[in-house]
C-alpha positions as CSV (number, residue, x, y, z in Angstrom):
1,X,24.5,-18.6,29.0
2,X,23.5,-15.1,27.7
3,X,20.8,-16.7,25.6
4,X,19.4,-18.6,28.5
5,X,19.3,-15.4,30.6
6,X,17.6,-13.5,27.8
7,X,15.0,-16.2,27.4
8,X,14.4,-16.3,31.2
9,X,14.1,-12.5,31.3
10,X,11.7,-12.5,28.4
11,X,9.6,-15.2,30.1
12,X,9.6,-13.4,33.4
13,X,8.4,-10.1,31.8
14,X,5.7,-11.9,29.8
15,X,4.4,-13.7,32.8
16,X,4.4,-10.5,34.9
17,X,2.6,-8.6,32.2
18,X,-0.1,-11.4,31.9
19,X,-0.6,-11.6,35.6
20,X,-1.5,-7.9,35.8
21,X,-3.6,-7.8,32.7
22,X,-7.1,-7.9,34.3
23,X,-8.3,-6.7,37.7
24,X,-11.3,-5.3,39.4
25,X,-11.7,-1.5,39.8
26,X,-14.2,0.8,41.5
27,X,-16.9,2.8,39.7
28,X,-14.9,6.0,40.2
29,X,-12.0,4.6,38.3
30,X,-14.0,4.3,35.1
31,X,-13.4,7.0,32.5
32,X,-15.9,9.9,33.0
33,X,-17.6,9.2,29.7
34,X,-18.3,5.6,30.8
35,X,-19.6,6.7,34.2
36,X,-21.9,9.1,32.4
37,X,-23.3,6.4,30.1
38,X,-23.9,4.0,33.0
39,X,-25.7,6.7,35.0
40,X,-27.8,7.7,32.1
41,X,-29.0,4.2,31.1
42,X,-28.6,2.0,34.2
43,X,-28.9,2.1,37.9
44,X,-25.4,2.4,39.4
45,X,-26.5,0.4,42.4
46,X,-27.1,-2.6,40.0
47,X,-23.3,-2.9,39.3
48,X,-22.0,-6.3,40.4
49,X,-18.3,-5.5,39.5
50,X,-16.1,-3.6,37.1
51,X,-13.0,-5.0,35.4
52,X,-10.1,-3.2,33.7
53,X,-8.2,-5.2,31.1
54,X,-4.9,-4.2,29.6
55,X,-5.1,-4.4,25.8
56,X,-1.7,-3.6,24.4
57,X,-1.0,-0.1,25.5
58,X,-4.6,0.8,26.4
59,X,-7.0,-0.3,29.1
60,X,-10.5,-1.5,28.3
61,X,-13.3,-1.6,30.8
62,X,-16.2,-4.0,31.4
63,X,-19.1,-3.3,33.7
64,X,-21.1,-6.3,34.9
65,X,-24.5,-5.7,36.3
66,X,-26.4,-8.0,38.7
67,X,-28.8,-9.2,36.0
68,X,-25.8,-10.5,33.9
69,X,-25.8,-7.5,31.5
70,X,-22.3,-6.7,30.3
71,X,-21.2,-3.3,29.1
72,X,-17.8,-2.8,27.3
73,X,-16.0,0.5,27.0
74,X,-12.7,1.4,25.2
75,X,-9.8,3.2,27.0
76,X,-11.5,6.6,26.6
77,X,-14.9,5.4,27.9
78,X,-16.6,5.1,24.6
79,X,-19.2,2.5,24.4
80,X,-18.2,-0.7,22.5
81,X,-21.1,-3.0,23.4
82,X,-24.1,-3.8,25.6
83,X,-25.0,-7.4,26.0
84,X,-28.2,-8.0,28.0
85,X,-28.2,-11.8,27.2
86,X,-32.0,-12.4,27.6
87,X,-33.2,-8.9,28.4
88,X,-34.0,-6.0,26.0
89,X,-31.2,-3.4,25.5
90,X,-32.4,-0.3,27.3
91,X,-34.2,2.4,25.3
92,X,-32.0,5.2,24.1
93,X,-28.8,3.1,23.7
94,X,-29.5,1.9,20.2
95,X,-29.8,4.8,17.6
96,X,-33.4,5.8,16.7
97,X,-32.9,4.9,13.0
98,X,-32.1,1.3,14.0
99,X,-34.9,1.0,16.5
100,X,-37.3,2.2,13.9
101,X,-36.0,-0.4,11.4
102,X,-36.4,-3.1,14.1
103,X,-39.9,-2.0,14.9
104,X,-40.9,-2.1,11.2
105,X,-39.2,-5.3,10.2
106,X,-39.0,-7.4,13.4
107,X,-42.0,-6.2,15.5
108,X,-42.1,-9.5,17.5
109,X,-38.5,-9.5,18.5
110,X,-36.2,-7.4,20.7
111,X,-32.5,-6.5,20.8
112,X,-30.5,-8.3,23.4
113,X,-27.1,-7.1,22.2
114,X,-25.8,-3.9,20.6
115,X,-22.2,-3.6,19.4
116,X,-20.3,-0.8,17.8
117,X,-17.5,-2.0,15.5
118,X,-15.0,-0.1,13.4
119,X,-17.3,0.1,10.3
120,X,-20.6,-1.4,11.4
121,X,-23.2,-1.4,14.2
122,X,-24.5,-4.9,15.1
123,X,-27.7,-5.9,16.7
124,X,-28.5,-9.4,18.1
125,X,-32.2,-10.1,18.5
126,X,-33.6,-12.4,21.1
127,X,-34.1,-15.1,18.5
128,X,-30.3,-15.2,17.8
129,X,-30.5,-13.2,14.5
130,X,-27.7,-10.8,14.0
131,X,-28.3,-7.7,11.9
132,X,-25.6,-5.4,10.5
133,X,-26.0,-1.6,10.0
134,X,-23.6,1.0,8.7
135,X,-22.4,3.7,11.1
136,X,-25.2,5.9,9.9
137,X,-27.8,3.3,10.9
138,X,-28.7,2.0,7.4
139,X,-29.5,-1.7,7.3
140,X,-26.8,-3.7,5.5
141,X,-27.6,-7.4,5.9
142,X,-28.4,-10.3,8.2
143,X,-25.0,-11.3,9.4
144,X,-25.6,-14.6,11.2
145,X,-28.5,-16.5,12.7
146,X,-28.0,-18.7,15.7
147,X,-31.0,-20.9,15.8
148,X,-32.0,-21.6,19.4
């Protein structure tokens, strides 16, 4: 009987936690650093909606724009990624050293996604090629190439 109650309580807590994991929030509920980034690089009026997701003990935030651009932030409002799908990542988001490299080596292509990972920076070009850079912006390798 005690085992059954413990299992039911665990199940209830798990379901309750999952149910409250993601929900929409307003722009003013974003961390200040995320708000500043959005204001600097995008038009706040172009925001379609914002989602807060519980990731363990922290919240993560995703801003969705009307043109399908998706911007991810960590719990402090630090940028994690900008995915513009088919549009060019806005100027000033990608570090200059990387944009210079892209201009020199891939002049006929443009970045559609920029991700900041723990040890690398990742760029996805419009042709599906993914390029990895170290955190200082030095080219490391072509990581993956999704042929479209």
